[in-house]
C-alpha positions in Angstrom: -48.5 -0.1 -81.1 -46.9 -0.6 -77.6 -46.6 -3.3 -75.1 -46.5 -1.0 -72.1 -49.3 -1.8 -69.5 -52.3 0.8 -69.4 -51.8 3.5 -66.8 -53.5 2.7 -63.5 -56.3 5.2 -62.7 -55.5 7.6 -59.9 -56.7 6.9 -56.5 -59.8 8.7 -55.4 -59.0 8.6 -51.7 -55.4 9.8 -52.2 -56.8 13.2 -53.4 -59.3 13.9 -50.7 -57.1 16.4 -49.0 -57.4 18.6 -52.1 -61.1 19.0 -52.1 -62.4 22.6 -52.8 -65.5 24.5 -53.7 -65.9 26.4 -56.9 -68.4 29.2 -57.1 -70.6 28.5 -60.2 -72.1 31.0 -62.5 -75.3 33.0 -61.4 -78.1 30.5 -60.7 -75.8 27.6 -60.3 -74.4 28.2 -56.8 -71.7 26.0 -55.3 -70.3 23.1 -57.3 -68.0 20.5 -55.6 -65.1 19.9 -57.7 -63.8 16.4 -57.9 -60.8 16.1 -55.6 -58.4 14.9 -58.4 -59.0 18.1 -60.2 -57.4 20.3 -57.6 -53.8 20.6 -57.6 -51.6 23.7 -56.5 -52.7 27.1 -55.6 -54.6 27.9 -58.7 -55.9 24.5 -59.5 -59.3 25.3 -58.4 -59.8 27.2 -61.7 -57.3 25.3 -64.0 -57.6 21.7 -65.2 -54.3 20.1 -66.0 -54.2 19.0 -69.7 -52.0 16.7 -71.7 -51.8 17.3 -75.5 -51.4 14.1 -77.7 -50.6 15.0 -81.3 -48.6 18.1 -81.9 -48.9 18.7 -85.7 -50.4 21.9 -87.1 -53.8 21.6 -85.4 -52.6 20.3 -82.0 -50.6 23.5 -81.0 -53.3 25.6 -82.6 -56.1 24.2 -80.6 -53.9 24.1 -77.5 -53.6 27.9 -77.6 -57.5 28.1 -77.6 -57.5 26.1 -74.5 -55.1 28.5 -72.8 -57.1 31.4 -73.9 -60.2 30.0 -72.2 -58.4 30.4 -68.8 -59.5 27.3 -67.1 -56.7 25.0 -68.4 -52.9 24.6 -68.2 -50.8 22.1 -70.1 -48.4 19.9 -68.2 -47.3 17.4 -71.0 -47.1 17.0 -74.7 -46.6 13.9 -77.0 -46.1 13.4 -80.6 -44.5 10.6 -82.8 -42.0 13.1 -83.8 -39.9 14.5 -81.1 -39.3 17.8 -82.6 -43.0 18.4 -82.8 -43.6 17.4 -79.2 -40.7 19.7 -78.0 -41.7 22.7 -80.1 -45.4 22.4 -78.8 -43.9 22.0 -75.1 -41.9 25.2 -75.5 -44.8 27.1 -76.8 -47.3 26.0 -74.2 -44.8 26.6 -71.4 -44.4 22.8 -70.6 -41.0 21.6 -69.3 -38.9 20.0 -71.9 -38.7 16.9 -69.7 -42.5 16.5 -70.2 -42.4 16.3 -73.9 -42.6 12.7 -75.1 -42.1 11.1 -78.5 -42.6 7.7 -80.2 -45.8 5.6 -80.6 -46.0 5.1 -76.8 -45.3 8.8 -75.9 -49.1 9.3 -75.2 -48.7 6.8 -72.4 -46.0 9.0 -70.7 -48.6 11.8 -70.9 -51.0 9.7 -69.0 -48.4 8.8 -66.5 -48.1 12.4 -65.8 -51.6 12.2 -64.3 -53.4 15.1 -66.1 -57.1 15.7 -65.3 -57.8 15.5 -69.1 -56.1 15.0 -72.4 -56.7 16.7 -75.8 -56.2 14.1 -78.7 -55.2 15.7 -81.9 -53.1 12.9 -83.2 -53.5 11.1 -86.6 -57.0 9.5 -86.7 -55.7 5.9 -87.1 -54.5 6.1 -83.5 -57.5 7.8 -81.8 -59.3 4.6 -80.6 -56.3 3.1 -78.8 -55.4 6.5 -77.3 -59.0 7.3 -76.4 -59.5 4.1 -74.5 -56.2 4.3 -72.7 -57.1 7.9 -71.6 -60.4 6.8 -70.1 -58.8 3.7 -68.5 -56.2 6.2 -67.0 -59.0 8.2 -65.5 -58.7 11.2 -67.7 -61.4 13.4 -69.4 -61.1 13.4 -73.0 -61.4 16.0 -75.7 -61.1 14.2 -79.0 -60.7 15.4 -82.6 -63.0 14.1 -85.4 -63.0 11.6 -87.0 -62.8 9.3 -83.9 -61.6 6.3 -85.9 -60.8 5.1 -89.5 -62.5 1.8 -89.4 -65.5 -0.1 -87.9 -63.5 -1.7 -85.0 -61.9 1.7 -84.1 -65.5 3.3 -83.9 -66.7 0.3 -81.7 -63.6 1.0 -79.5 -64.4 4.6 -79.2 -68.2 3.9 -78.4 -67.0 1.5 -75.6 -64.8 4.2 -74.2 -67.6 6.6 -74.2 -69.7 4.1 -72.1 -67.0 3.5 -69.8 -66.3 7.3 -69.4 -69.9 7.8 -68.3 -69.8 4.9 -65.9 -66.5 6.2 -64.5 -67.8 9.8 -64.1 -65.7 11.2 -66.9 -66.3 13.5 -69.8 -65.6 12.6 -73.4 -66.3 15.2 -75.9 -65.9 14.9 -79.8 -65.0 18.2 -81.4 -67.6 18.9 -84.1 -67.9 22.6 -84.7 -71.3 22.6 -86.2 -72.9 20.8 -83.3 -71.7 23.7 -81.0 -73.3 26.4 -83.2 -76.8 27.9 -82.2 -78.0 28.2 -85.7 -77.3 24.7 -86.5 -78.8 23.5 -83.3 -82.0 25.5 -83.8 -82.4 24.5 -87.5 -82.0 20.9 -86.6 -84.5 21.2 -83.6 -87.1 22.7 -86.2 -86.5 20.0 -88.6 -87.0 17.2 -86.0 -90.2 19.2 -84.9 -91.6 18.7 -88.4 -91.2 22.3 -89.7 -90.2 21.2 -93.2 -92.5 18.1 -93.0 -91.0 14.6 -93.4 -87.6 14.8 -95.3 -87.9 13.4 -98.8 -84.4 13.8 -100.1 -81.2 15.8 -99.5 -77.8 16.6 -100.8 -74.4 17.3 -99.2 -71.2 18.8 -100.7 -67.7 19.2 -99.5 -65.7 21.2 -102.2 -62.1 22.5 -101.5 -58.7 22.8 -103.0 -55.9 20.6 -102.2 -53.4 21.5 -99.2 -50.8 22.9 -101.7 -47.8 23.2 -99.2 -48.4 19.5 -98.2 -48.7 18.4 -101.7 -45.6 19.9 -102.7 -43.7 18.7 -99.7 -44.9 15.1 -100.4 -43.3 15.1 -103.7 -39.9 15.4 -102.1 -40.5 12.4 -99.8 -40.2 8.7 -100.5 -43.6 7.1 -99.6 -41.8 3.8 -99.2 -40.4 5.1 -95.9 -43.0 4.5 -93.2 -42.1 7.6 -91.3 -42.7 9.7 -94.4 -46.2 8.4 -94.4 -46.7 9.6 -90.8 -45.4 13.1 -91.9 -48.0 13.1 -94.7 -50.8 11.5 -92.7 -53.6 13.4 -94.2 -52.8 12.1 -97.7 -52.6 8.5 -96.4 -55.8 6.5 -96.7 -55.0 4.1 -93.8 -53.8 6.9 -91.3 -56.6 9.3 -92.3 -59.4 7.0 -93.4 -59.3 8.9 -96.9 -60.8 12.2 -97.4 -64.4 11.0 -97.0 -63.7 10.1 -93.4 -61.0 12.6 -92.4 -62.4 15.7 -93.9 -65.9 15.1 -95.5 -67.2 13.7 -92.2 -68.3 17.4 -91.4 -71.1 17.4 -93.9 -72.3 13.8 -93.5 -72.4 14.4 -89.8 -74.8 17.2 -90.4 -76.9 14.9 -92.7 -77.1 12.2 -90.0 -78.0 14.8 -87.4 -80.8 16.4 -89.4 -82.3 12.9 -90.3 -81.5 11.5 -86.9 -80.6 8.1 -88.5 -77.9 6.1 -90.0 -78.0 5.1 -93.7 -79.2 1.6 -94.7 -77.1 1.4 -97.8 -74.9 3.3 -100.2 -73.5 3.1 -103.7 -70.7 5.4 -105.0 -67.5 5.9 -106.8 -64.1 7.7 -106.2 -60.7 8.1 -107.8 -57.5 10.3 -107.8 -57.3 12.3 -111.1 -57.1 15.8 -109.9 -53.9 15.7 -107.9 -50.4 14.6 -108.5 -48.8 13.7 -105.3 -47.4 10.7 -103.3 -50.4 10.4 -101.2 -52.8 7.2 -101.5 -56.0 9.3 -100.7 -58.6 9.8 -103.4 -59.3 13.4 -104.4 -63.0 13.0 -105.0 -66.0 10.9 -104.0 -69.5 10.6 -105.2 -71.9 8.6 -103.1 -75.7 8.0 -102.9 -77.0 7.1 -99.4 -80.4 5.6 -98.7 -81.7 6.3 -95.3 -84.9 4.8 -93.6 -88.2 5.6 -95.3 -86.4 5.6 -98.6 -84.9 8.9 -98.0 -82.0 9.4 -100.5 -79.0 11.7 -99.9 -76.5 12.5 -102.5 -73.0 13.3 -101.4 -70.1 14.6 -103.5 -66.7 16.0 -102.5 -63.4 17.1 -104.1 -60.0 18.0 -102.7 -58.1 19.5 -105.7 -58.0 22.4 -107.9 -59.4 26.0 -107.5 -62.5 28.0 -107.9 -65.0 26.2 -105.7 -65.2 26.0 -101.9 -68.4 24.8 -100.2 -69.2 22.7 -97.2 -72.8 22.4 -97.0 -76.0 20.2 -96.5 -79.6 20.7 -97.6 -82.7 18.6 -96.8 -85.9 19.0 -98.8 -89.5 18.4 -97.3 -92.9 19.1 -98.6 -93.2 22.2 -96.5 -89.6 23.6 -96.7 -85.9 23.3 -97.1 -83.3 23.4 -94.5 -80.1 24.9 -96.0 -76.8 24.8 -94.0 -73.3 26.1 -94.9 -70.1 25.6 -92.7 -68.9 29.1 -94.1 -72.2 30.8 -94.7 -75.8 30.9 -94.0 -77.8 28.5 -91.9 -81.6 28.7 -92.3 -85.0 27.3 -93.2 -87.1 28.5 -96.2 -90.7 27.6 -96.5 -94.0 27.7 -94.8 -92.4 27.9 -91.3 -89.2 29.7 -92.1 -86.2 30.3 -89.8 -83.9 33.2 -90.8 -81.0 31.6 -88.8 -77.8 33.4 -89.2 -74.5 33.8 -91.2 -71.4 32.0 -89.9 -68.2 33.8 -90.3 -65.5 31.7 -88.5 -67.2 28.4 -87.4 -63.7 26.7 -87.6 -62.5 28.6 -84.6 -65.8 29.7 -83.0 -67.1 26.1 -82.7 -63.9 24.9 -81.1 -64.0 27.7 -78.6 -67.5 26.8 -77.6 -66.6 23.1 -77.3 -63.7 24.0 -75.0 -66.0 26.0 -72.8 -68.6 23.2 -72.8 -66.0 20.7 -72.0 -64.7 22.7 -69.0 -68.3 23.3 -67.8 -69.2 19.5 -68.0 -66.2 18.5 -66.0 -66.5 21.2 -63.3 -70.4 20.7 -63.0 -70.1 16.8 -63.1 -72.1 16.3 -66.3 -70.9 13.0 -67.6 -73.7 12.3 -70.1 -71.4 12.6 -73.0 -73.9 13.4 -75.7 -71.4 13.9 -78.5 -70.1 10.3 -78.6 -73.0 8.3 -80.1 -73.9 10.7 -82.9 -70.0 11.0 -83.7 -69.8 7.3 -84.0 -72.7 7.2 -86.2 -71.5 9.9 -88.7 -68.1 8.2 -88.7 -69.5 4.8 -89.6 -71.5 6.6 -92.3 -68.3 7.8 -94.0 -66.9 4.3 -93.8 -70.0 2.9 -95.5 -69.6 5.5 -98.3 -66.0 4.7 -98.6 -66.6 0.9 -98.7 -69.2 1.5 -101.4 -67.1 3.9 -103.4 -64.0 1.6 -103.3 -66.1 -1.4 -104.4 -68.1 0.7 -106.9 -71.0 -1.3 -105.8 -74.1 -1.2 -103.5 -73.1 -1.9 -99.8 -75.4 -2.1 -96.9 -74.8 -0.9 -93.3 -75.5 -4.5 -92.1 -72.7 -5.8 -94.5 -70.2 -3.1 -93.3 -70.9 -4.0 -89.7 -70.5 -7.7 -90.2 -67.4 -7.5 -92.3 -65.9 -5.1 -89.7 -62.7 -4.4 -91.9 -59.8 -3.2 -89.9 -57.3 -0.9 -91.6 -53.8 -2.1 -90.8 -50.6 0.4 -90.7 -47.1 -1.2 -90.4 -46.5 0.4 -86.9 -43.7 -2.4 -86.5 -41.4 -0.1 -88.6 -41.9 2.8 -86.4 -40.3 3.7 -83.2 -42.1 2.6 -80.0 
């Protein structure tokens, strides 16, 4: 993407004069903040952030960071200059700190933020994540962390490096931040439904109508147009099974605490008429250890059916989870759980708070990295099997390690 050398990590000793103390919450006491977190008169309570990726979700999530009260943005970056400038204006960032092009994110890192928020196109996440950690920045990263096996391995390495470097890396899955999901998973792992025998997952939604209509006016032969419609591009997004459907497959692998052994499936594009290369539906059967089979089906077109859910069935009960609905266990040891109303926002808000807490308390265990990589690879296995329309094993996927390639040479550096 860029030939610019990685940003040099900030010097620990150069920041010693900025050491301060932060009064922790009740029962926590005094926490010593890392010196490099302290800048300016209000820096003892606000972490300096850089935003990488200023499309629709980037500015939206940036506002939630601001509402938390413990952060302030100092730089923005997006491939498209107009997006970066607009986000900067909205966030109160100087226009001179809005950067564009493929290497714009490196300019954000050069600004020496305490942390960066990556909301860019998934294809670019691995390179940007590793560069952020190498620059000494904490990292809040959108899912999916990558679109292919090499990318997943890069982010896994970034996670290990972050922990070794006393940095936080959080992957933003909203379900994992929710108390009802957490308790339901804990009970399943404790054996409340007995050994899981089989399961099913579904991700039904309509197409992004505004984007579909806009794409019809663009020439997909122009590489920049593919960047504008990234969520419709199978290379940039990883196809819908990776970019969108990962939510339910993450819950499945979380409940089973395992990766699948093999998968067989199919997919096509028959429900949408647009210039994108993504399929609009998938159907995959995964086999997990102990011959546990999990069916997965998704669609991203049409009207009349909206569902993001995962169920697992055991001899003593059923765990039933819904992104926009009830999370519970029914059976011999029932759990009434609760009904979710706005997990899309509430989960992010919780993750933002947890990110701030981990940084200020010095918790660098980074528990979201490994399971996020596992669910990401699960989507890639399902995609590979569906593209081939043939059974594909996890071992084969990892050995093949197919890397998706986008013509970045045709883009502005």
